N, C-alpha and C positions, 0 to 999 in steps of 0.2 A: 326433637321429643314431642313437637307441637302436632306429630299423627297420630303419636301414640293413644290409643285408649283405657280410658279408666272404669274398668269392668270389677266382675269376681270372678270365680272360677266355675262356679257353678254357671254363672252363664254364657260363658266360652266351651267348655268341658262338659263332658257325659262323665257323669258320676255316679257309679252301681253297687250296691253289696252282693256277698254272696249268701246261699241258699243254703239252710241249717240242718246240714246233710246229718243223719242220725248216724253212732256210734253201731248199733245195730246191723245196717247195712253194708260196710266195712268188708273188703275183699283183701284175703291173705298173700294173692296173688302179683306179683310185684311188677307183673306186665300190664297189671289195670291202670285205672285211671287215677293220677296224682291228683290227691286233692290238697288245693293253697290253704293253709290254714296262716294265720299269723307267729304263731313259731316257726313256719319255715321260710319269714324273709327275717335277712339282718340287714346290717348297712349298707345298702346299696348292690345285694347280692341277694338270691335264695338256696336255701339247705334245702334237699331232700332226701338227705338221709336216714329221716326220721316219720317221712310223707304218712298220712293216710291213703287210703286206694279204694276205689270206688267199680264197682264192675263196670267190664270196659261196652256189656252188650246194653245198658241204659244209659250210656254216654248220649244218644241224641236226644232222652227226655230232656237235659237240663240245656236247651240250646243258649237262652240267654246267661248261661254261669259260665259256660263256656270261654277258654281264657284266648287270646290271639297275638300274635306277638310283636311288641312294641305296646302291648297294654302297661299300663302303671299300674302298679299294688300298693296299697299300704295298709299297716297293719292297725285295727280301732282300738284298740285292746293293748295296754302297754305300749303306745307307738313309736316310742323311742328307746334305743340301746344306748347304753352310754351319754355322751354328747349325742348323738345322733338319733335321725327317724329310721323306722324299718320300714324300708320300701323299696324297690325294686322296679325294673321295666322286662317284660317277660322276652327270650329269647327261643329262637327254635326247639332247640332242645331242651324247652321246658315244656313244651305241648307234647301229645294233648292233654290236658289239665284245668280242673275243675273250681272254681269261685267259693268259697266256705264263708257261712255268718260270719260277722265283726271282722269280714276284711274286705277294704274295698277297691273298686279296678276304678281308674281314671283314666278316657278316651281321648284323643282331640276333634276338631270341628275344622268347618269348613275356616275357622278365625282363629285354630289355635292347631300349630303344627304338634305333631304327638312327642317327636324329640324333645322341642322346647318344652312341652309341659313335664320333661321329665327334671328339668333343668328348675322348672319353676317349685316342684316337690322337692329336690333336693338343695335347694335356694335353705342362705340363712334364714333369711324370713317367716319364711312358711316353718321350719321349723323350732323357729321363737314362738311363733303362729299356736303352732299348737301343743308347744310345751306351755305356754300360757293356762291353756285349759286344764281344768280338774284338778288344779295343783295338787288339792289337798284330799283328793279323795286315796282310797287305801289301793284300787285297783285304775290306776286310769285309765282313761277312754274318750275315744272324741265317737259323736256322730256326723252322717254323712251328709248332715245340714253344716255342721261347722267346716268341713272341711268346702263346700258350695260354697260358704259364705265369705271366703279370701279373698282381702281387695288384690288385687293385682293391675300395675299398668303397662297393658300391651300393647307391641311394636304392631306394624303391620305384618301379618304371614310372610311377605319374601325375605326382610329383615331378620324375622323368626328364623328362618331356614340359614344365614347367615351364619347367627351368632349361635347356633344350634351346632352347625359343623365344625368349629374352632373346638368348641367342649368334646364334640365327638370323638375325633383326633386326638384327643388326650385319651377320653377313656378308653380310644380302639388299642392303644400301644397299653395301657394298662389289664386290656381284657387276653392282649398273646404272651404278654408277661404269666398273666393268671393259669393261661393255658400252658404255657410251655410247663411253668411248674406244677402243674396237677400230673403232666405226663411225667418227669422227674421222680417226683412224690409215688406216684404210681409204680414206676420202676424198684422204686427201694423197695416197698411195701411188699408185692411178686415175688423178687431175691429173700425179704425176710420167711415167706412165705414157703416160697422154695426149697432153702436153706435148712432154716429153723422149726419150720411147721411137719413137713412132709420130711424132711430131712434127707432131701436128695442134690444137699452139697457138691461140687465137687471131689473125686476121689483123689488118690495116687496117681491114676492114669489118666486122672481129667472125665472118667465118668461118674453118672448120678449115684451116690452110697447106697442108699436104700434101695433103689433100683437095682443094683448091679450086684446086691448082696451081702451088703454092709454088717456088719458084726451089729446085734440088736441087743437090749438087756432089758426087762421089765422092771419099770420104776413106780413103786406102790402108792409114794406118796401123789403121781400122776392117773395111777391105772390107766398106763400106757408102755411101748417099748420106748426107749431112746438110745443112741447110738453108744456104744460101748465105749468108756473113757469120761461122759460129759457130765458136768454137772447140775443138778436144779439145785438151785437157789432160792430164795426168797430176795423178792426187791430190795430189804434193807441190806442186805449183803453185799447188792452190788449198786447201788445206789446211796449220794446222800440226800436225805429227803429231809425238806424243813415244812412243816404244818402250818399255816396261815394263821394270824392273828388278828384280828381287827382293832384300831386303835378306836381311844376315844372320839365319839360326834364330832366334837368339839373341833378338834385338831384339824377335822377335814376342811380344804378350799381349792378352788378353781383358778385361782388366782398364781400359781408357780412356786408359793411358798413354802419348804420344807423338802422333803421325799417324796421323788413320785409313786404312787401310789394303788394298787389296782385290787377292787376287793372281789371279781369274782368275774366269769365268762363272759357277765357284758358287755367289758369291756375289748374283747377280744377281735382280733382281724382276723384276714387269713393267714397272718403267719404272726407278725408282732401286734399285742394290745395296742392302744390308742390312748397314749394320754390325756389324761383329763384331770383329775385328782391327785390333790397332793398333801401330804399330814404333817403337820410340825413333829408329831410323837411317836415315831417309827415302835414297830414292836418290830414282828419277823420279815426277815430282808431277804429277799433272792439277786443272783448275782447276775451281772448281764451274762446270757447266752445260758443261762439254769433254763430248761423244761418249765414252764407254768402248766400244770395242768388241775384242771376244774375237780372237784369234790362234791361239789352240789350240783343236783339236777343244773343241766344235762353233765352228769358223771362223765370224764375221761375227756371233754374237748380240751384242748391244747393249743400252747401259743411259746414263743420263744423269748425270755426276756431279753429287747436291746438297749436298755441300761441297768443298772445296780437300780433296786427299785422296794418299796414295804410291802407285803402281800397279806390279804386279809384273808376269812377265816372262810370264804368259798373256795380258796386256792392254796397250792402245795407246792411247791419247787424242788426239782431237780438234777441232779449232775450225777455224773457216771466215775464211780471211787477208779478203775480203770483209764478213765479219761477217754471210754468208748462210747462216746456220748452218740454219734451218729447210731451205733447198735439197741443204744438205750431209747433214742426217738422210735425207733421203729418197735422196739419193744413194748411200748406204752403205744402206738398205736392198733400193735394188736389186742392187747386188753380193750381197747376201745372198739374195738369189733367185738368183743365176747358183752363187752357192757351195753350194747346195742341187741344185740341178739337176745339177752336177755329181757333186757325190756320190751321188747316183740314178742316174748314169751310168756309176757305178761309179769315178771319176775320186775320189777320196778327196783330201779334204784335210783334212792331220792336224794341220796346222800356216802361218802364213805370216812370211813374214823382210821385214824392212824394204825389202829390194831390193822383194819382191811388190805391199806396200804403197805402196809410192811409185810405182812403175810404172803403176798401175792407173788405165785413160784413161776420164776421164772428159767427157763432149759438154759444154759451156758456151753457154747461149744467151748473144744480146747483155743487155745492160747492163738492159737497161728492163724486156725480159718477165722477166730473172732477178726486179729487186725486183717485178715483180707476184706471181713466185709465193711467194716467202720473205714475202713482205707475209699472203696468203693462209694458207702455212700457218703461219704464226708465230701467226696469233690459231687457229687450230686448237691448234697446240702449248699455248698457255697455257693451253686450258681444259681440253685433258689433263694438261697437270703439276698445275693446281689441284685435279683430281681422286684424283689419283696423293698429292697430299700430305693433301688428305684423307683418302684409306683407308688411309695410314703411320698418323694419326691413331686411325683405326677400331680397324685392328688391333690396337696399340697400349692403345688400352680394351676391348676382346674380351680382351687375353693378359690382362691386369692382372684383366678379372673370373672370366675361365676356370676358374683354381684355385681363384677366392676361392666360391662356385658349388659346385663340383663336391668340395669337403672341407669343408661346410658350414656354413663364417664369414658367408654372405650366402643368404638363402633367398629366395623369392618364392612371395606368396601372391596 
């Protein structure tokens, strides 16, 4: 490590902040340019489902705010989520996009490999440094100067590239698993829409039911036609629902004492929540395999409990009364689309009460068709769960290796 250089992030990286795009200029066209805000940054990933848009014909006016592949981005307001930072790197599929105020963009230099930079931002030292800033503030935030002032011990560029290649190989496998999972989920969602929204499930002859002239009947509750013989139930009729309740604050700890505790969607991962807090006075419980549903903004986000756990007031836990958990999962995915659409139209859902959740109307097929769908999506879900669990192990391995590589305890030849 004798040839490593003691410096600061600002001396070797390009640190830049975004432009204050005004809401009056937002576009409603989903084909326009995505605006990257702190809300779109999760831990190591980006979420574009509620991204604001900017007119495409004005893109060139904002050259210095245009994002490029491999840029590292970091939320500056509320910069952490659960135990991790809200940061990510930009991929080709995230472009074109523009950087919004209170979001930082970092780029490498002749001294700093851009991939190595991503792992600096993902390191435990940087996370602890950021979380030590403004800990007493109601709205935690960081400045570009504070980012630039972060001290680092930097190896020569060739060594940076070698160290990065090891970590990047693990991330590539994680990305491949996430891509396959996203495709499987999209297939299940498409099938749900085709069968239970458009009502073109296979009829007795294997043809699309509604398109082939299947009998429909008007339902006054839904104010639309549904297939003859189908029921319209409330969510509470088909699901066991537990509304969360937060234990006393003094019972919380991060030392693993007591019962695993999730307060809300801030702990959510791609499919499973990230363990962070525990409580010695659990109130409301979710069982392993339950759907965890966010009932506070963002309403409708979901994860699966991969262990028995206590849930706070930001969550509800659901499981199917008929053991059709695959069907129930995509019922809730469908409702999430509705909530997002209403939010986009200006009808903001800040929270969902017990009565709101219990009274949601669900179109329920006859038992035979329900079983056919559940059998199909249950196989998809098994594959999704398996890859998600593998990713958890890969992430643990990467996070264990990262500090060893970056402080010189482990070298790569």
